[in-house]
N, C-alpha and C positions, 0 to 999 in steps of 0.2 A: 167370095166371088173373085175369079181370076180372069183377067182381060188379055186380049191378044196384044203382042208387042208392037203391032203395026200402028201407024198414026190413025187416030180415030176421033170421033166426036164424043165429048164427055156425056155421061149419063145425065138424065134429067133429075136424078135424085137430089133434092135440095141440100142434103148433107154433104154430098160430093161437090155441089156447086159452091157452097160456102167456103170449101177448102181451096178452091181454085181462084176465087174472086179477086184478091188483091194483086195477083201476079201477072195480069195481062200486059200492062204497058212495059214494065221493066224487064220482063223475063221472056222476051221473044215470042209472044203469042201472035196470032194472026193479025194482019193489018186491016181486017174488015172493019167497017164502021159499026158503031153500036146500033145503028138503025137496022143493020142486017142480022144482028144477033137475036135469036129467039128469046123470048122472055116468058116467065110464068108468074103467077100471083102469090107464090109461097112466101113464107116468113123470111128466109135467107136465100131467095131463089134468083139466080142469074146464070145464063149459060154462056160459056166462052169456048171458042174452038182452039184446041192446043195443037201446035205444030210440032209434036214430039211423040215420044213413046211412053206409054204408061206401064210401069213394071211393078211386080210384086215379088216377095220372097227374098229380097236383098237385105243383108244384115249390117251393111256399113252405116245405116241410120237407125237410131233407136229413140224411143220415147220412154222416159223413166220417171216414176214417182219416188221421191226420197223415202228410203227404207224398204222399197219394193213390197209395199203391203198388198194384200189381196182384199182387204176390207177398209172402208173409210168410216170415220166417226163423224156424225152430222155436225156441221158448223166449224169443224177443225180445218186449219189452213195446211195445205200440202205443197211442197216445192216440186215443180214439174220441170224436167230437163229434156230438151230435144237436142241430140248430138250426132255428129258424124265422126266415124273413126278415121284418123289420118291414113292416107292422104286425101280422103274424100272431103267434100265440103258441100254446102248448099247456099243458094243465093236468096231463096225465099221460102216461106213456110206458111201454113195455117193450122190452127189448133182449135178444136171444139170439144165439148163434153155433152153427150146425148144420153138420155134415159134409154135403157136397153129396149131393143126392138122398136125404136122410134126413128122416123125418117129425117126429122129436123126441119120440116116445113111449117111448124107451128112454134110459137114462143114457148109453150109449155113442154115441148119436146126436149128442151135443153136443161141441163142439170148443173146446179152450183154456179159460181161466178169466178171468173179469172181476175187476177190482180197483177198489174204491171210492176215489174221490178226495175227495169232499165228502159226509160222512155227513148233513149237513143237507139235501142235495139228492137223494141217491140211496141205495138200499139193495137187498139181495137179497130176492127174493120168498120169503115164508114157506112157501108150498106148492110152490114150484119154485125151489130155491136156486141153480140154474145161471143164472137170469135176473135182470136188474137192472130195478128200477122206481123210481118217485119215492118220496121219504120222506114228503112231505106234498103233497096236491093243491093247487096254486096256479098262478097265471099265471107262465109262464117262457118264455124264448126260446132257452135254451141249457143243455145239461148235458154233462159230460165224465166218462168213465171210462177206465181202462186195460184193454186186452185182452192177455193173455199168450198168445202163439201156442202151439199144441199141439206134441207131439213130432214128429220126422221120421217120414215115412210116412203121415201123416194124410190128405194129399191136399188138395183144394180145400175152402174153408170159406165159408159164407154167413152174413154178419152181417145180421140183420133187426131192424127197429124198427117199433113201432106208436105212433101218436100219438092222443091223445084231446083234442079241442077242443070244449067244450060237449057236444053229444050225438052228435058225429061221430067215428067211428073211421077212421083212415087206416092202411092196410096195403098193402104192395106186395111181390109176389114178384119184380118187376123195377122198376127206377126209382130215385128219389132216396132211398128209405128202405131200400134193399137194397144191400149191398156184397159182391162176390165176391173172395176172395183165395185164390190157389193157392200151394202150397208151392214155395219157390224151389229151383231145381236147384243142387246144390252146385258145378257148373261155373261158375255165374254168381253165386256167393256175394258179397253186398255190392254188386252192381251195380244201379243204378237202371234199370229197364226199364219206364218208364211211357209208353205210346204217346200222343202228343199229336195230337189231331185237327185237321184244317184248320178255320180259322175262317170262318164264313159271315156274320158281322155286317157291317153297312155303316157308313160314316162313321168317326168317331173318338170316343174317350171320354177324358175327363181325370179323373185320380184324385189323391187326396191320401193319402200314406203317413204315418202317425204312429206313432212308436216309443216305447213305454212300458217303461222299464227297471224290473225288479222285483228286481234282484239287490242285496241289502243284508245287513247283519250280522244283522238280525232274521229274514229269510227263509232265509238260508244261513249259520248261525253258525259252522260248523266251519272253522277256519283262515281266516276272512274277512280279506282284506288291508285293514288299517285305513288305510294310506296309499296314495295314488296309484291307488285303485280308480276305474275309468272305463270308458266305452264309447268305442271309437274312432269316427272319422267314418264315417257310413254311405256305402257306395258300391254301385252296382248299375245296372240299366238295364232298359228295356222292349225286348224283342228277339224275333226269330223263333225257330222251332224248329230252325233250322239252326245256331244258336250257343248254346253252354252256358257260362255263367259259372262255375258250380260245381254239383256234384251228389253225393249219397251214392253210394258205390261207384266214383266217379271219382277222378282224381288232381288235386291242387291245382296250378294254374299258378303261375308265378313271382309274378304279381300277387296271387293268392289267398294265397300263402305270406307275402308281405310284409304283407298285412293281418292274417293269422292270428298271425304272430309279433311284428310291430313295430307294428301298428295304422296302417300307412302306406297310404293309398289311391292314391298317385301312380301306381305301376306298374299297378295294376288299372284305373284310369281310362284309362291309355294303351292297355291291351289292349282295353278296350271301344270306345274311339274308333277303333281300327284296324279294327273290324268295322262300319264306318259303314253299309254296305248292309243289315246285319242288325239294327241298333239304331236305335230311334226317339228315345229319351230317355235321357240319362245321369242317374241318380238320385244326388243327393248331399245329405247333411245333416250338421250340425255334430257334433263329438264332445261327450261329456258328462263333465264333471268336477265333483263326484264322480259315481259311477255312479247314485246315486239321490238325489232331492230331491223334496219335496212339490210338486205342480203349482201351488200358490199362490205358490211361491218361484221356480220355473223351469218354463216351458212345455215340454212334450214336443217333441223334435225332429221336424220334419216336412219333407216334400218333395213336390212335385207332378210328375206325369209323364203322358204320353199313350200310348195304344195304338191300333193300327189292325188291319185284317184280317190282314196278314202278320206284324205284330210285336205279337202279343197276349199274350205271356208277360212276366212280371216276375220278376226275381231281385235279391237284395241280400244283403249281409252286413256285420257289424260285429264287431270284436274285443272280447272280454271281457278287460279288462286290470286287473292283470297276470295273465298266464297263459302256459303254454308255447305253445300254438297253438289256443286254444279260441275259438269264434265262435258266433254265432247268425245266422239269416237264413232266407230262403225261396229255393227253387230252382224256376225255371220254373213259377211260379204262373200258371195260365191264367185270364184275365179275360174270355174269350169264352164265351158259353153255347151249349148245343146248339140253342137256339131262335133263334139268330142275333141275339142281343142282347148287352149288356154287363153283367157282374156288378155288382150294386148295392153290396155291401159284403162284405169278408172280414175276419174277426177270428180271429187265430191266436196261440195261446200257444206260446212258443218254449223249447226246452231246448238246452243247449250241444252243439256237435259238435266233433270233433277233425279237424284238417286233415291229419294224417298226416305232418307234417314235423318235429316235435319230440317227444321221448319223455318229457318231464317229466310228473310225476304230481300235483304240487301247484301252487297259484297262482304261487308264487315260486321254482319249481325252476330251477336253473341251466340254461343252454342245453345241450341234448343232442340234436343232429341225429339224426333217424330215417333210418338207412341200411340197406337201401334205403328210399326213400320209400314210405309206406303209403297205402291208400285212405282217402278221407274217410268218416267214420262218426260216428253219434251216440254221445255218452258214455253210459255206463250206471252204475248204482250198484254194480256188481261189478267194475269195471275194475282197481282197485288199493286195498289197505287204507289207503294214505296219501292217497288222493284225497279232496278235500273233499266229494264226492258219494257216498262209499262207504256202503253199507248192507248189513250181513252177511245180511239177510233178502231182499236183492234187490228192495227197493221201488223205486218210480218216483222220478225226479229231479224236485224241485219246479221248476216253470217259472221261468225267470230274466227273461223279458221277454214283452211282448205287442205285436203289430203290428196296426194297424187300417188297412185300405185301403178308402177310401170314394170312390165315384164322385161327382164334383162337377159334371160337365158332359158332355153329348154333343153333337157337332157333325156337320153334314152330314145328309143324308137317311138315316133309320134304316129298315132293311128288315125288322125283325122285325114280325110282324103284331100280336101281343098285347103290350101294354106289360108289361115285367117287374116293374113296381112302380108305386105312385102317383106316384113321382117323375117327372121331366120327360122329354119328348122335345124337345131343344133344336134349333131350326131353324138352318140354316147361312146365316143372313143377315148376320151380323157377320163381319168378316175374321178369319182364324185368328190366334190369339195364338201366340207362340213356344212350341213344344213343350218347349223346354229352357231353363232359366235358366243362361246362361253366365257369371253374375256370379262373379268369383274369390272364394274364401273370405276373401281379405285385404281385401275391400271390404265394409264394414258399412253397410247402407242402412236407412232407415225403410220402412214399407209405402207402396205407391202411394196417392196422393190420389185422390178421385173425379174422373171425367172432367169437363172444363170444358164450357161451352156451345159449340155449334158455331160456327165462324167465319163460316159462311154464314147469312144471314137469309132466303135464298130457297131454292128447290128445287134450286139448283145445288149441286154437291158442294163441301164445305168440309172443314175439319179441326177436330178437338177434341184437347185435350191433357190429360195427367195428369203429375204430378211426384212425385219422391221425393227425400229428403235424404240426402246422403253423410255418414254420422255418423263414420266412421273409415276411414282407409286404412293398414292395418297394414304394408304393404310398398310403399314409394314406387316401387320398380322395376317393380311390376305395375300397369299402367293400369287405372282403374276406368271402367266403361261410363257412358253418358250418364244424367243424372238426369231427362230428359224423354222422353215417349213420345207419339206422334201417331197419330191414327186418322181415316180418312175419315168424313164424316157429311153430313147434309142439314139445312137449317134447319127450324124449327118451322112447322107449318101446311102441310107438304107432303102431308099426308093428313088425311082427316076421321075419323081413328081415334078411337074412343071407348075410353078406358082400361079401362072395365069389361068390354070384350069380350076382353081378354087374360086368359088363365088362367095364373097364376104358380105355381111350385113353392113348397114351404116354404123358409124361410131355412136355409141351411147353417150349421153351428156357427161361432162366432166364431173368427177366426184368432188365433194367438198375438200378444201385445202386441209392438209394434214395438221396444221397448227392454227391457233387463233391469234397469233401475234408474230410478226416478222415474216421471214421467207420459209416456205415449206414446199411440199410436193402435192400434185394432184394427178389423177389418172383417169383414163377412160378405156372402155373395152368395145370390142366388136366380136362377132361370132361367125362361124362358118355356116353359110346357108346351103352350100352344095359342095360335096367332096369329089375328088377325081374319080372317074369311073373305075379305075383299077384298084380302088380301095386304099391308095397311099395317103399319107398324112400331109396336110397343108402346112407349108412353112411360112406363110404370110403372117406378120405379127398380129396378134389379137389384143394387144394392150399397148398403150402409149402413156408416158409420164412426162410432166413438165413442171417447172418451178412456178410457184404462186406466192403472192405477197398479200398479207393481211395487215393493215396498219403499218405502213412503211417506217414510221418514226419510232417503233418500239425496238428495244434491245434486250439482251438476256437479263438485264437488271431492271427492266421496266415491267410494270404490271398492267393487265388489261382491266379497264374499268367500265362500268355501265354508264349510260348517259345520266346527266344530272337530272334529279327529280324536280318537280315544281317547287317554287318557293313556298315556305310555310306562311301562315297569316302573320301580320305584324304583331309584335308583342304588346304594343300600345294601341288603345282604342282611339286616342287623340294625341296630337303632338308627335314628338320624336320617339321612335322605338327601334327594334331590331327584328330582322327576319332571317331564316336559315333555309338551306336546301342541302340535300344529301345525295350520295351515290354509293355504290357498293363495288367491292373487288370481285371481278369475274374470274380472273386467273392470276395467281401470284407469280412473281418473277421466276423465270426458268432456272436461274442460278441459285435459288433458295434464299435469296436475300429478302429483307423486309420490304414491303410495299411502301414507297415514300409518297405516293400521290395522296393528296388530301381527299377525305371522304365527306367533308362538310364545308360549307361556306356560309359566312354571315355578312350582312350589310345593313346599313341604317335604312329606316323607312319612315316617311313622314305622313301622318294621318291628318285629317282636318284639325284646325286649331281647337284646343280645349275651351270649355266654358270657364272664363275668369270671372269670379264673383266680386261684388263690391266689398271693399275692406274699409272699416271705420276705426277711429281711435276709441279709447274708453270714454265713458261719460265724465264730464267735468263735475265739480262739486255744485250743489244747489246754491243759487245766488241768494242774497238777502231779500227779504220781503220788500216789495215795491211800495208798501204803505207803512207808515209809522204807527198807525192805529186803524182799527176797523179791518174790513176784508180786503185782502190783496192777493198777490200771487208771486211765486218765485220760479225760476227756470234753471235748466241745465242743458248743456250742449255737447256735441261730439262732432269731429271733423272727418271728411272723406279722405282716406289715404290712397285708395285705389278705385278708380272708376270701373264699372262693369264693362267687359269686352267680350265679343264673339258669342253673344247671347247669354252671358252670365247673369246671376241673380241681381236685380236692381237694388239700389241703396234704400234702406228704410229711413225713418224720420231721424233728423239730426237735432231737433229741439223738442224738449219736453217741458210742460208747465204744470204746476200744481198750486192749489189755493193755500193761502196763509192768513192768519188773523193774530195780530199782536195784542191789542187791547181796545176797549171801546173808546171812541173819540169823545172828548168833552165838548159840550155844546156852548161855547162862548166865542167872542170875536177873535181872540188870539188863536183859538183852535181853528177857526175858519181860515185865518191867514196861513196857518201851517198847512192846511189842506191845499190852498192855492199854490203854495211853494212846492209841495210834493207833486202837484199836477204838472207845474212847469218843469220840474225835474224829470218827470215821467216823459213829457213830450220831448224834452231835450235828449233823453236816452233813446227814445224811439227814432229821432232824427239821426242820432249817431249810428244806430243800427242800420238805417237805410244807407248812410254814407259808407259804412264798412261792409256793404254787400250782404246785409241781413244778419250778420253775426251780432250777438249781444254780449257785451262785457261790462258788467256793472261798474260804475265809477270811472270809466275810461272813454276817451275819445280816440278812435283808431283811424289811421290812414287806410285808404283802399288797398286791396291786395295788389301786389306787384304782378307783372306778366310772368308766365312759366319760363323757367330757365331752359337752355338747350338740353337735349337728351344726352346723357353721358355715353351712350353707345349708339352706333348706327344700326345694329341688328343684334338679335340674341337676348334682348331685354336690358334696358337701361332705366334711369330714373330722371325725373324733373322736379324742381322745387319752386315754391313761391312764398312770399313773406307778407305779413301785416304788422306794422309797427305802431307803437303808442304815440299818439299826437299830443294828448293832454291827460293827465291823471288828476281826478278831483280829490279834494281833501278827504271826502268820506270813503274813498275807495281803499281796498286792501291791496297790498303789493302783490300778493299771490294771485289775485284774480285780474290784475291789470298789468299785462306784460306782452312782449312781442310774440307773434304767432308764426308758425311754419307749417306748410303742407307738402307732402311728397306723393308722387304718383308714378306708375310704371309707363314706359314708352318703348317703341320699336321692339315689340316682343316677337316679331316674325323671325324665323331661323335665318342664320347667315348663309 
């Protein structure tokens, strides 16, 4: 359905009404009161008068489902992005999902459910809760939500968006603001079936891929691996539709498996280069140790590549390490537009996927090969309770990385009629640069210098030169390419060109600094958008360079280190122990000297006080029997040397008694007197025991215990003493059992 560009009253279709609903007050709609607005009784029905033009067919706005699938799997969560190509923007939007051929005036017309990602950006409509709209009206170029696919048997679903920019409402039943997804046949469960159209663009385009890792302990705290977390080297290529590097629903090749499990790109690169007819550029970028650092400390990894009409797709992957076989990347990203041009910019948030070769469920699970091998699939929050991404409510996985693919040049004659942006159409006047950087990873260079002046001062052909510096050769067995590059040129004055007749593009963003430590150089480029009508060459500069500094304190003898890792657990479970933390060398000193920076640190750690148990002396000898005849008893004792502290084991008994029988007592008066004497002696001993604090020492009368002495130390563990001295020794006592006593206990055991 195509509508007139003149101001009009919106259709009464409830689906369209739901899209316009939240935009009335903030987006310059009519000031008519609500009482004057016609109403209907539909599910999401309300009519507003728009004081603007409704347009279709514009491509600066797009609705995209992650991975660009044509089919959905019931119950699976998909990331949906609504975006505007710069310099366009939108102030408001509405997003709905309808069953095919439904109007949206009934609740059952809507399919699946949306899930809010950023509550500051998006919210559900108050009068139509199945639709998503903006939280606050303001300028924006991009929003994202999740859409959870409906149950099996729903059929095809239409995702529709409306955009409000100033007084204009954009809505499309077909085109870039509408996406149709059909239910996936169970026979093809998990298989990527995205038809790729032939490319009609002319010339070539050059792109820069920049990878921003967002996987950190702050964003993904559950079981985050504090040591050795990293992204492996990026590997990929620009290729034709006849070659697939990897895809959801497919099986990982041996090269993909080695990247997924080991982080090694060697086999994958070999597989890509074997497809030389189908591949234009091999894409490579350095590994990242650790996985995340601020951009002012380390520039994001980037790589440049080219595409042409037959090889207009781009794929890459990088391993999330450590992990069983988890990766992120893009598969068969099409950089050719339906209008026969080249995509200006792609920004994509990435979530991890499983290569199907290892069955581990945690970052550091031991190797457990998946036999038989399974298909490549995205990870979900319901895969396994031990997974670091597990969410019992089935929420979405927080993105772990973002990739930005930005067009930086177009070469050759471009055949699209309407420029796809204010950016350039670069004429094919300069010789083609190499599409691929074959520099080995073991060769570390500075950036290229600006081109020198032409060697010819006339209109005859000459040469100009640029240079770069070999900073390090990590493997002497691998030769490094030349440090000079030459290009044909003509001398000045060979045309009467006026520089002002050249129309130049805006400057591209600055490249990363040429070094990781100290002062280096960075550059930026711009391109000719329109050449002089007489065909002469533009002399305006297309490149600028400037100095840049990374870590001002470093010197040729200093080395670049990673951030300190988290502290290890304390070596002791109670009391005083030690803990350590580590870091790694990112780059050795430029002068070849040894790195003097420490890679580990240790410090004391204090855990809760340990359980101190009660300590006792050995048992004394058994005493004499308390009767001289008949049944009696004898005892033995032991003393407390250390009272229990901090919940330690309590003290056991300190007195034991056992029966004794010497001989039968004779029944006569003298014997009776002896028993009375023994009884008095027993009572006297009992009294002495009470006076001496309960201690029993046969044949002795003891003085009470003295008070405890002062502790020998204020902290760190000292001792106290107390004494019991003999007051009177009876004639019947033995010297060995009647003597002064001494006790010792610990004190001030807290650390200093």
